[in-house]
C-alpha positions as CSV (number, residue, x, y, z in Angstrom):
1,M,11.9,4.9,9.9
2,K,15.7,5.1,9.6
3,M,16.1,1.5,10.9
4,P,14.3,-1.8,10.7
5,M,12.3,-1.5,14.0
6,R,11.5,-5.2,14.1
7,L,15.0,-5.7,15.3
8,F,14.2,-3.9,18.5
9,A,11.0,-5.8,19.4
10,D,12.8,-7.5,22.3
11,D,13.5,-4.2,23.9
12,P,10.3,-3.1,25.9
13,R,10.9,0.5,25.1
14,F,10.6,-0.2,21.3
15,Q,7.9,-2.9,21.3
16,P,4.9,-0.6,20.4
17,V,6.9,1.0,17.6
18,A,8.2,-2.4,16.3
19,K,4.7,-3.8,16.3
20,W,3.4,-0.7,14.4
21,A,6.3,-0.8,11.9
22,A,6.1,-4.6,11.3
23,A,5.8,-5.5,7.6
24,D,6.4,-8.5,5.4
25,K,9.0,-6.6,3.4
26,T,11.2,-3.6,4.3
27,L,12.7,-1.2,1.8
28,V,15.6,0.8,3.3
29,F,17.0,3.9,1.7
30,C,20.5,4.3,2.9
31,C,22.6,7.4,2.4
32,E,25.9,5.6,2.8
33,R,27.4,4.2,-0.4
34,A,28.5,1.0,1.4
35,G,24.9,0.3,2.4
36,K,25.6,0.0,6.1
37,L,22.6,0.3,8.4
38,W,23.4,1.9,11.7
39,E,21.3,1.6,14.9
40,T,21.5,5.4,15.4
41,S,23.2,8.4,13.8
42,S,25.9,7.9,16.4
43,R,26.7,4.6,14.6
44,L,26.5,2.6,17.8
45,R,25.9,-0.7,16.1
46,C,26.0,-1.9,12.5
47,L,22.8,-3.8,11.8
48,N,24.0,-5.5,8.5
49,I,25.7,-8.2,10.5
50,D,22.6,-9.0,12.6
51,S,21.3,-12.5,11.6
52,R,17.8,-11.1,11.1
53,V,18.9,-8.5,8.6
54,A,21.1,-11.0,6.8
55,D,18.2,-13.5,6.7
56,A,15.8,-10.8,5.4
57,L,18.2,-9.8,2.7
58,K,18.8,-13.4,1.6
59,N,15.1,-14.2,1.5
60,N,14.1,-11.1,-0.4
61,R,12.2,-9.5,2.6
62,M,14.6,-6.5,2.8
63,L,16.1,-4.4,0.0
64,I,18.7,-1.8,0.8
65,V,18.8,1.1,-1.7
66,R,22.1,3.0,-1.5
67,P,23.7,5.6,-3.7
68,D,25.8,4.3,-6.6
69,H,27.8,7.6,-6.6
70,K,29.3,10.1,-4.1
71,I,26.6,12.4,-2.8
72,E,27.5,15.9,-3.7
73,A,25.1,17.9,-1.4
74,G,24.9,17.0,2.3
75,F,22.0,17.5,4.7
76,L,22.9,21.1,5.5
77,C,23.8,22.2,1.9
78,H,22.7,25.8,1.1
79,D,23.9,25.7,-2.5
80,N,20.8,25.4,-4.7
81,D,22.6,24.2,-7.8
82,K,24.5,21.5,-5.9
83,T,21.2,20.4,-4.3
84,I,19.4,20.2,-7.6
85,R,22.3,18.2,-9.2
86,T,22.2,15.8,-6.3
87,F,18.4,15.4,-6.5
88,R,18.6,14.8,-10.3
89,R,21.4,12.3,-9.9
90,G,19.2,10.5,-7.4
91,Q,16.3,10.5,-9.8
92,E,18.5,9.0,-12.5
93,Q,19.6,6.2,-10.1
94,A,16.0,5.6,-9.2
95,H,15.0,5.1,-12.8
96,R,17.9,2.7,-13.3
97,L,17.0,0.8,-10.1
98,L,13.4,0.3,-11.1
99,R,14.6,-1.6,-14.2
100,T,16.8,-4.0,-12.3
101,E,15.8,-7.6,-11.7
102,A,16.6,-7.3,-8.0
103,V,14.1,-4.5,-7.5
104,K,11.5,-6.2,-9.7
105,R,11.9,-9.4,-7.7
106,F,11.6,-7.5,-4.4
107,L,8.4,-5.7,-5.5
108,E,6.7,-8.8,-6.7
109,V,3.8,-9.9,-4.5
């Protein structure tokens, strides 16, 4: 979804989508190494400082997965070798993450 839509439930334009996207837990895949969540790709507003995001993170209702390394291939990369290296590095990180206590705790029912 690119952003936690529940944050926008108070905006009438987004209420139907926020209701549809509502969940007990939210897993966010963030492309930015710092793990910053932006309202749009124009980076209008950083959502990490929103009290609802901070509360969800603190109470294990949201998990932000971010790269632990510099991403070699960008969105418009046409270099197949670079793309495959980037993909494999992401797979390696995913395997490491699935063994961490934070992810195990998040995935518990």
